[in-house]
C-alpha positions as CSV (number, residue, x, y, z in Angstrom):
1,M,24.0,4.9,2.1
2,S,20.4,4.3,2.5
3,I,17.6,6.3,0.8
4,Q,14.0,6.3,1.9
5,I,11.1,8.1,0.3
6,K,7.6,8.1,1.8
7,W,4.3,9.3,0.4
8,T,0.6,8.4,0.2
9,D,-1.7,7.4,-2.6
10,N,-5.0,5.5,-3.0
11,H,-5.2,1.7,-3.1
12,P,-6.0,0.7,-6.7
13,E,-8.6,-1.8,-5.6
14,T,-10.3,-0.3,-2.6
15,G,-9.7,3.4,-3.1
16,Q,-8.6,3.7,0.5
17,R,-5.6,5.9,1.3
18,R,-2.4,3.9,1.8
19,F,1.1,4.9,2.9
20,L,4.0,3.9,0.6
21,C,7.7,3.7,1.1
22,A,10.5,3.2,-1.4
23,H,13.8,2.2,0.2
24,K,17.2,1.9,-1.4
25,F,19.8,-0.2,0.5
26,A,22.9,-1.8,-0.9
27,G,22.0,-0.6,-4.5
28,E,18.6,-2.3,-4.5
29,W,15.2,-0.7,-4.3
30,S,12.3,-2.2,-2.4
31,F,8.7,-1.0,-1.9
32,R,6.3,-1.5,1.0
33,W,2.9,-0.2,2.0
34,K,0.5,0.1,4.9
35,L,-3.1,1.3,5.4
36,Q,-2.8,3.0,8.7
37,R,-0.2,5.6,9.7
38,R,0.9,3.6,12.8
39,G,0.4,0.1,11.3
40,D,3.0,-2.5,10.2
41,W,4.6,-2.3,6.8
42,T,3.7,-4.9,4.2
43,R,6.8,-5.7,2.2
44,G,7.1,-7.0,-1.3
45,L,5.0,-4.4,-3.2
46,T,5.6,-4.5,-6.9
47,P,6.1,-0.9,-8.0
48,T,3.9,0.7,-10.7
49,L,5.0,3.1,-13.3
50,A,3.5,6.0,-11.2
51,M,5.5,4.9,-8.2
52,W,8.8,4.9,-10.1
53,E,7.8,8.4,-11.5
54,H,7.2,9.6,-8.0
55,V,10.6,8.2,-6.8
56,L,12.4,9.9,-9.7
57,D,10.8,13.2,-9.0
58,S,11.6,13.0,-5.3
59,L,15.2,12.1,-6.0
60,Q,15.6,15.0,-8.4
61,R,14.3,17.4,-5.9
62,R,16.5,16.0,-3.1
63,Y,19.6,16.0,-5.3
64,R,19.2,19.7,-6.0
65,R,19.0,20.3,-2.2
66,R,22.0,18.1,-1.6
67,E,20.4,15.6,0.7
68,G,22.6,12.7,0.1
69,V,21.2,11.7,-3.3
70,T,23.8,11.2,-6.0
71,E,23.7,11.5,-9.8
72,A,24.1,7.7,-9.9
73,D,20.9,7.2,-7.8
74,I,19.0,9.4,-10.3
75,V,20.5,7.5,-13.3
76,Q,19.6,4.2,-11.8
77,V,16.0,5.1,-11.3
78,E,15.7,6.7,-14.7
79,K,16.8,3.3,-16.2
80,L,14.3,1.4,-14.0
81,L,11.6,3.8,-15.0
82,A,12.4,3.4,-18.7
83,E,12.2,-0.4,-18.3
84,A,8.9,-0.1,-16.5
85,R,7.5,2.0,-19.3
86,R,8.8,-0.5,-21.9
87,L,7.1,-3.3,-20.0
88,A,3.8,-1.3,-19.7
89,E,3.8,-0.8,-23.5
90,L,4.3,-4.5,-24.1
91,R,1.4,-5.3,-21.9
92,G,-0.7,-2.6,-23.6
93,D,-1.2,-0.5,-20.4
């Protein structure tokens, strides 16, 4: 089963609004972005800690509403978020 989460934030360098998408397919998460609502997606975005936190929050809300998100999906993202936090601490972020 595929999971897709879309939201907006501000581009860290330009401050311009950007559209983000986290997509899980075949057990792997990928992130992409675009600057215009109708534009083409740019793949290969490295997720930030804030992005993983947003994905986890979205999954937890969807799980409670029974929208195809499993407990295993939530556990997977919790582990990925913990690893992202650990790496951020090592970098001094």
